[in-house]
N, C-alpha and C positions, 0 to 999 in steps of 0.2 A: 805688167809682164816684163820679165827680164829679157834683154837682148839675147838672141840665140848665139851660143858660144861656137866659135870655129877653131879654137886653140886645141889641136890634137897633140901638142908636145906632152912629154911626160908630166911636166909641172902643170900644164893646162888640164890634163886628164885628172890629176889628183885634186886640183881645185874644183873641177866640175863635180866630182863625187861629193865633196864637202858641201858645195852650194846646193845641190839637190837634196842632200840629207838635211841641212839646216832649214831650207825653205819648206820642206815637207813637214818638219817638226812644228814650224810656226803656224801651219794651217790648223793645228789643234785649237787655236784661238777662236775658231768658229763654233766650237762645240759648247753648248750651254752648260754642260756639267763639268767642264774643264777650266782650271785656272792657269793662264799663261803668265809667266814671269819673264819678260824679255826686256826690261828697262835698265838692267844692270850691265855695265860694260864688261864685267868679268865673268858673269854666270847667266845662263838662260835655262829655264826649266819649265815644266808644266806638271800640274797635279790634278788627278781626277778623283776627288773624294768619293768613297763608296765603291770604287773599283780596285780591289786589292790585287792588282796584277802589274808587274814591273813596267811593261811597255806603256801603260797608261799613266805612269808617274816617272818622268825621266829628266835627267840633266843632259842636254844635248849640245851645250856650248860652254867651254871652260877656257878662260884666258886669265888665269890667276897669277899674280906675282908670288914669288916664294915667300916674301914677308907676309905673315899673317895667314898663310894658307890653311893651317890647322884650325884656326878659328872659323874660317869660312866653311870648311868641310863640316865642322860640327854644327854650324848654324843650319846648313842644308839638311843634314841628317835629322836634326831635331824637328825641322819643318815637316818632313815626311812622317816621322814618328808621331807627331801631333795629330796627323790625319789617319794614323794607323794603317798605312799602306806601304808595301815593299816598293823599292824604287830601282831604276836602272840608270847607271852613270856611263855614258858613252865617251870613250877616250880614243881620239883619232890623231892623225898626223899634225893637225893644226892646234891641238889642245896644248895648253900651257899650265903649269910648268912641264918640262920634258919627263920628269919623274912623278907625274901625277898618279899613276897607278900604284906606286909604292906608298904614297900618302893615303890613298883610298884603302889599301889593304891594311894599313896600320890602324884604321878606324873600323875594321871588321868587315869591309865590303869584300865579296868574293868574286874573283874573275871567273866568269862562267862561259865565255865564248871569245873566239878570235875570228873576226869576219874579214876576209879579203875585200878591199875596195877595188872594184873592177870597172873597166871602161872599154868602149869599142867605137871606132870611127864607123858611123853608119853607112858611109860610102864604101866600106871595105868588109861588110858582113860576109861571113861564110854561109851562103844560102843553100849550099848543096847538102842539106840535112833532110832526110826523108820525113815526111809528115805521115802519121797514121791515116790510112785511107778513109776511115770512118769517123775521124775527128771533125766535129763541127764547132767552130769558135764564133762567139758573138759577144757584143758589148752589152753589159747590163743596162737596160733602158728604163726599168721601173723598179719599185721597191720589192716586188716579189722575186725578181731575178737577183736583186742585190742580197736578199736573205739567203738564196741558194748559194751565192758566191761566198758569203760569210761563213756558212755552215761547212762548206767544203774546205775553205782555207783554215778554219778553226780546227777541223779534224786533221788536216794535213800537217799542221804545225803543232798538234797535240796541245791545244790551248783549252782551258776549262770552259764549261758551258756558259758560266755567268758572264764571260767576256762578249758574248754575241750581242747583247743589248748595247754595250759600250761602243763596239765597232759599228753597229747600225747608226747610233747617234753621230759618230764621227763621219761616216761616209755620206750620210744624208745631209749633214751640215756642209760638207765640202761640195756636194751637189752631183746630179746626174745629167746635167745639161752639156751642150757642146762647149760652153764656156768654162766648165769645171776643169781645174788643173789636174784632177785625177780621173782616170777612166778605168772601169772595172770590166774584166773579161771572164767569161766562163767557157770551158771546153766540154762538149758533150760527146758521149759514146752511147749509141742506142737511145738517145733522148735523155740520158741521165747526166747531170753535171758531175764531172769527175776531176776537173782541173780548173785552176784559176790563175790570173795574173792581173797586176795593176800597172798602168802606164801613168807615171807622174811627170807632168810637164811643168817643172819648177826649176828656177835658177838658170834658165837658158839651156837646159839639157833635158834628155828624156830618161827618167829613172824607171827601172823594172822592179816591182815589189810584189810580195805575196804570190810568188810562183809556186803553187802547191798542187799536189796530186793526191787523191785518195790512195791509201795503201794497196787496195785491190787492183788499181789501174796503173801501178808503177812499172817501170822497165819496158815501156812501150814508146818512149820518145816524146811523151806529152809535154814534159817540161821545156824541151828545146823548141817544140812546135809553138807553144804558147809564147815563149820569149821572142821568137822570130816574128810572130804575128804582131805583137805590140810594137816591136822595133821598126818593122816595115811601115806601120801607120805613122810612127813618129817621123820617119824619113819623108814620107809623103807630105807631112805637115811642115817640112823644111828644117827639121832638126838634124844636127851633124853628129852629136855625141850621145851615146847611150851609156848608162851607168847602172851599177847594182852593188849591193853588199852580199857576197855569196856565203852560203852554208858550205860545210865541208863536203856534203853529199852532192851539191850542185856545181862544185868548182870545175870539174872536168867537162861537164855538160856545157857550161858557159865558155870554156876555152874552145870547144869545138865550134861554137857559133862565131868566135872571133874575139872574145873578151880577153884582156890582159890585166894582170894585177898591177896597181899603181900605189896602193897604200894598204894599211891594216887598221881595223877598228877593234878595240878591246872593249868588252862589255862587263861591267861590274854591277853586282846586285847587292843592295843593302836591305837589311831587315826592317820590318815595321816597328820593331821594339826600340825603346830608348836605350 
């Protein structure tokens, strides 16, 4: 386990976002159906054959020299084409070269999203955020609850149905025990699961992921409530920094909780075709 980071400087916050992101990606090595490639000093990625959805097939670390970059990009593109899966290439503040996005676009990858990298000092959370009175939040403690979590997150993020099996493989491989680096939470209204969040204790910081709400339950403050719940638990466990990569819709919600933007991550998607 990584030492808990206490560096709340701007540079420290940006590094914490990256550390949690990279550490979480490497947990895919636990999934039997996923192939992790992390022995290259310049590139790290994973492939999930049979799951043609970009987040299951991703380049998450790029430190390429300018010389020979086009050859390396083509090698990676051909790798995913051979498996007939689309792929996601994450480009962040520590990615190299600095014009990596331009090179990716020249090979036909499309920039599909810009995600603010955000962080908060857990000792300075804004906790004066009203919780919906009837919201009940609990940690998923068994596979039945985990399946409920996956279905709500899948619908909330508009992911195809076939991804449910892959996510179940991933989350059960990482584990549901107290020692697991990921903890999954569900929020219930009237006994129905309508919201989710994951706490990722990786890289010495606490990451918030999969903060999703069913469409019918939105605009009630559930996202902020779920986020605060997992961050409070992280603080109780001794963590100092909370991080996340925000969607456009969630940006102002997270600002109200106390998050500030320290970096930006660009997401590029490549076709499964050669």
